[in-house]
C-alpha positions in Angstrom: 115.8 237.3 154.5 115.0 236.7 158.4 111.9 234.6 157.5 114.3 232.5 155.3 116.8 232.1 158.2 113.9 231.3 160.6 112.4 228.4 158.5 115.7 227.1 157.5 116.8 226.9 161.0 113.7 224.9 161.8 114.1 222.6 158.8 117.8 222.0 159.5 117.2 221.1 163.2 114.2 218.7 162.5 116.3 217.0 159.7 119.3 216.5 162.0 117.0 215.3 165.0 115.3 212.8 162.7 118.7 211.4 161.3 119.9 211.2 165.0 116.7 209.3 165.9 116.9 206.9 163.1 120.7 206.1 163.8 120.1 205.7 167.6 122.4 208.6 168.7 123.2 209.9 172.0 120.7 210.4 174.7 120.3 214.1 174.1 118.8 213.3 170.9 117.0 210.1 171.9 113.5 209.3 170.8 112.0 210.1 174.2 113.9 213.6 174.2 113.2 214.3 170.5 109.6 215.5 170.9 110.7 218.0 173.8 113.3 219.4 171.6 111.2 219.8 168.7 108.6 221.5 170.8 111.2 224.0 172.0 112.2 224.8 168.5 108.8 225.3 167.3 108.1 227.7 170.2 111.3 229.4 169.4 110.7 230.1 165.6 108.0 232.8 166.2 110.7 234.9 168.0 113.7 234.3 165.9 113.2 237.2 163.4 113.1 239.9 166.3 116.1 238.2 167.9 118.2 238.4 164.9 117.5 242.0 164.2 120.0 243.4 166.7 122.6 246.0 166.7 125.6 246.8 168.6 125.1 250.2 170.1 127.8 253.0 170.5 128.1 252.5 174.2 131.0 251.5 176.4 131.6 247.9 177.9 131.2 249.8 181.3 127.6 251.3 180.3 126.9 247.8 179.0 127.8 246.0 182.0 125.9 248.5 184.3 122.5 247.8 182.5 123.0 243.9 182.9 121.8 243.7 186.5 122.7 240.6 188.2 123.2 237.2 186.7 122.8 233.4 187.0 124.9 230.5 185.5 123.2 227.6 183.7 126.0 225.3 185.1 126.5 221.7 184.5 124.3 221.6 181.5 126.0 222.5 178.2 129.4 222.3 179.7 129.2 218.7 180.7 132.3 216.7 179.8 130.4 214.4 177.5 128.1 214.2 174.6 125.3 213.2 177.2 124.5 216.6 178.9 122.5 214.9 181.6 125.1 212.9 183.3 125.9 215.4 185.8 122.6 215.2 187.3 120.6 217.9 185.4 118.0 217.5 182.7 118.3 219.0 179.3 118.0 222.6 179.4 114.7 224.1 178.1 113.1 227.4 177.7 110.9 227.0 180.8 114.1 227.0 182.8 115.1 230.2 181.5 111.6 231.8 182.0 111.8 230.8 185.6 115.3 232.5 186.0 114.1 235.5 184.6 110.8 235.6 186.7 113.0 235.4 189.7 114.6 238.7 188.8 117.8 237.6 187.0 118.5 239.8 184.0 121.9 238.1 182.9 122.3 234.5 181.7 125.7 232.9 181.5 125.7 229.6 179.6 129.1 227.6 180.1 129.5 225.4 177.1 132.0 222.6 176.3 132.2 222.2 172.6 134.8 219.5 172.6 132.2 216.5 172.3 130.3 218.1 169.6 133.3 219.5 167.4 135.8 217.5 165.4 139.1 217.2 167.0 140.9 217.7 163.8 141.0 220.4 161.5 138.8 222.2 160.3 137.4 221.5 163.7 133.7 221.6 162.5 131.0 222.1 165.2 128.1 219.9 164.8 125.1 221.9 163.5 122.5 220.6 165.8 124.5 221.6 168.9 124.6 225.0 167.8 121.0 225.0 167.1 120.2 223.7 170.8 122.4 226.3 172.3 120.5 229.0 170.1 117.1 227.8 171.4 118.2 228.8 174.9 120.1 231.9 173.7 116.8 233.1 171.9 114.6 232.4 174.9 116.8 234.6 177.3 117.1 237.4 174.4 113.2 237.3 173.9 112.7 237.7 177.6 115.1 240.8 177.6 118.1 239.3 179.2 121.8 239.6 178.4 123.5 236.4 177.5 127.0 235.2 177.6 128.3 232.1 175.9 131.9 230.7 176.4 134.1 228.0 175.9 134.2 225.7 179.2 136.0 222.7 180.4 138.0 222.3 177.1 140.7 220.2 178.3 142.5 220.7 175.0 143.2 224.4 175.8 146.7 223.8 177.4 148.6 227.0 178.0 152.2 225.8 177.1 154.5 226.9 174.5 154.5 223.3 173.1 151.0 223.1 172.7 150.3 226.7 171.6 150.2 226.5 167.9 147.8 223.6 167.7 145.4 225.2 170.4 145.5 228.5 168.6 144.4 226.9 165.4 141.6 225.0 167.1 140.4 228.1 168.9 140.5 230.3 165.8 138.4 228.0 164.0 135.8 227.5 167.1 135.3 231.1 167.6 135.1 231.7 163.8 132.3 229.2 163.6 130.5 230.4 166.7 130.8 234.2 165.9 129.7 233.7 162.3 126.4 231.7 163.6 125.5 234.4 166.1 126.8 237.4 164.0 123.4 239.1 163.4 122.6 239.2 167.2 123.0 242.5 169.0 124.9 243.5 172.0 122.8 241.8 174.5 124.8 238.7 173.4 128.3 238.5 174.6 131.2 236.0 173.9 133.5 235.0 176.7 136.4 233.4 174.9 137.8 231.1 177.5 136.8 229.8 181.1 139.5 229.7 183.6 142.5 229.0 181.2 145.2 227.2 183.1 147.4 224.2 183.1 145.4 221.6 184.8 146.9 219.6 187.7 150.0 221.8 187.9 151.3 223.1 191.1 150.4 226.8 190.1 147.0 225.9 188.6 145.0 228.3 191.1 147.8 230.4 192.2 148.3 232.7 189.1 150.2 230.3 187.0 153.7 230.5 185.6 155.0 233.3 183.4 154.9 230.9 180.5 151.4 230.0 181.2 150.1 233.6 181.6 152.0 234.7 178.4 150.4 231.7 176.5 146.9 232.6 177.8 147.4 236.1 176.4 148.3 234.6 173.0 145.0 232.7 173.1 142.9 235.6 174.0 144.5 237.6 171.0 143.6 234.7 168.5 140.0 234.3 169.8 139.4 238.2 169.6 141.0 238.5 166.2 138.9 235.5 164.8 135.7 236.9 166.2 136.6 240.4 164.8 137.4 239.0 161.3 133.8 237.8 161.0 132.8 241.4 160.5 129.2 242.5 160.9 128.1 242.9 164.5 131.1 241.2 165.8 133.5 244.0 164.7 132.3 245.8 168.0 130.6 243.0 170.0 131.6 243.2 173.7 133.8 240.2 174.5 135.1 238.8 177.9 138.6 237.6 178.6 139.9 236.4 181.8 143.1 236.2 183.9 144.9 233.1 184.4 142.4 230.5 185.7 140.1 233.6 186.0 141.9 234.3 189.3 142.2 237.6 191.3 145.7 236.5 192.2 148.0 239.6 191.9 150.3 238.1 189.3 147.3 236.8 187.2 145.9 240.2 187.2 149.2 242.1 186.6 150.0 240.2 183.5 146.8 240.0 181.6 147.1 241.8 178.4 143.9 243.1 176.6 144.3 242.0 172.9 145.2 245.3 170.8 143.9 247.3 173.6 140.3 246.6 172.2 137.9 249.1 173.8 135.1 246.4 173.9 136.7 244.0 176.0 135.4 243.2 179.6 137.5 241.4 182.4 136.1 238.2 183.6 137.2 237.2 187.3 135.9 234.4 189.4 136.0 235.1 193.1 134.7 232.3 195.4 135.9 234.4 198.4 136.6 233.2 200.9 136.9 229.6 199.4 137.0 227.8 202.9 133.4 229.0 203.4 132.2 229.3 199.8 133.4 226.2 198.2 135.2 223.6 200.6 132.7 221.0 201.8 134.2 220.5 205.2 135.0 224.2 205.7 133.4 226.7 207.9 129.7 226.9 207.4 129.1 230.2 209.3 130.1 233.7 207.6 129.3 237.3 208.7 131.8 238.7 211.3 133.1 242.1 210.8 136.6 240.7 209.9 135.0 238.4 207.2 133.1 241.2 205.8 135.9 243.6 205.7 138.0 240.9 204.0 135.5 240.3 201.2 135.3 244.3 200.7 139.2 244.3 200.3 139.1 241.4 197.7 136.4 243.2 195.6 138.2 246.6 196.2 141.5 244.9 194.7 139.7 243.8 191.6 137.9 247.2 191.1 141.1 249.2 191.6 143.1 247.0 189.2 140.6 247.1 186.3 137.7 249.7 186.7 139.9 252.5 188.3 143.5 251.8 186.7 142.4 250.5 183.2 138.8 251.8 182.8 137.6 248.3 182.1 134.2 246.9 182.9 134.5 243.8 185.2 132.2 240.8 185.4 132.3 238.4 188.2 131.3 235.4 186.1 131.2 232.9 189.0 130.7 233.2 192.8 128.3 231.4 195.2 128.4 229.1 198.1 128.0 225.3 198.6 125.1 223.9 200.7 126.3 222.9 204.1 122.9 222.9 205.9 123.7 226.6 206.6 120.8 228.6 204.9 121.0 231.6 207.2 124.7 232.0 206.7 124.4 231.7 202.8 121.7 234.2 202.6 123.7 236.7 204.5 126.9 235.9 202.5 125.0 236.1 199.0 123.3 239.4 199.9 126.4 241.0 201.1 128.4 240.0 198.1 125.9 240.9 195.6 125.4 244.4 197.2 129.3 245.1 197.8 129.8 243.9 194.0 127.2 246.0 192.4 128.1 249.0 194.6 131.7 248.8 193.0 130.3 248.5 189.5 131.3 244.7 189.3 128.6 242.4 187.8 128.0 239.3 190.0 126.9 236.2 188.1 125.9 233.5 190.7 127.1 229.9 190.1 124.2 227.2 190.0 125.3 223.7 189.2 122.0 222.0 190.2 124.0 220.2 193.0 126.0 221.7 195.9 125.8 225.0 194.5 122.3 224.5 193.3 119.6 227.1 193.9 117.0 226.2 191.1 115.8 222.5 190.7 115.7 222.0 187.0 113.9 218.7 187.5 111.1 220.0 189.6 111.4 223.5 187.8 111.1 225.3 191.1 113.6 227.2 193.2 115.1 224.9 195.9 116.6 228.1 197.7 114.4 231.1 196.6 115.6 232.8 199.8 119.3 233.1 198.5 118.1 234.0 195.0 115.6 236.7 196.3 118.4 238.1 198.6 120.6 238.4 195.6 118.2 240.2 193.5 117.1 242.5 196.3 120.7 243.5 197.4 121.7 244.3 193.9 118.7 246.6 193.4 
């Protein structure tokens, strides 16, 4: 059966690529990119059978997270807000990129994914098969290199958390996760689904401040729809470990207080993004020096708040799905900060996945295929160990 899946996957992707080439499709399936994509697929088919023979072990989400190590984000690639996945400056993702990330020492790969431009906008909201196939190539590479993998929905501007939009959004979310979960159902528990990334009402006054009561309640409804859609696909997805986030993935006290775990599902992990302090970590013209005793204490307090709310009070695993620092020509401060953050997080049982967008937050140069800032990556790995 797995051999049938393997060769059908290859045939289907080659057929879709050939069709796109003939019809002069988007750049990511252009004649110049096509041989690269075909080579990636052919490299992967020999491993597909083993990848598909996964199981969901009877372990808790806390135990699963404890074995995941530290992670790296494949940012600004599949999550680009366009069908052309190169317009934000990165090349198409390849298996070689993933091997380099694993060789550095990262053992978890988060793949942010925007589906909108490769999915019908009307019911039944069908996802294009070739897009799923291309994502599968990267997922397979990570899994065959013994990494854990997280896939999500990212930059989906149609996910609007208001009562007025709720029914339409829930219908599309249910369809999306039914398709994705069905496609990846045979995979074992090294593959996790993160149902939404930073769900929030964009451009609102409360966008990054915990949202409104309405917004937080609707986000809870969306999580429930996603989780139930995934569980309904049965098989491995009945017990797969899933991630849900607070409003905007914020550590804001209102956002953390009002998050409701759907059906009190035991295999749910909490996703939080904490670029703390944002002035140093994310603001281009913010301070470029970090490391005073007061700053270290403030960071420890931030991580303690997250741990106390979820690990201590709720016995829930936490993944810090995004964190990191922009480049302000301040390498020594970035190294000190990232090392301190990774150590403090892992000491508290929180899994840190550093953000790498190939730009201001970039660590790995996907064009040159080498590490632009290996010192930061090495510091994170060493601190977490």
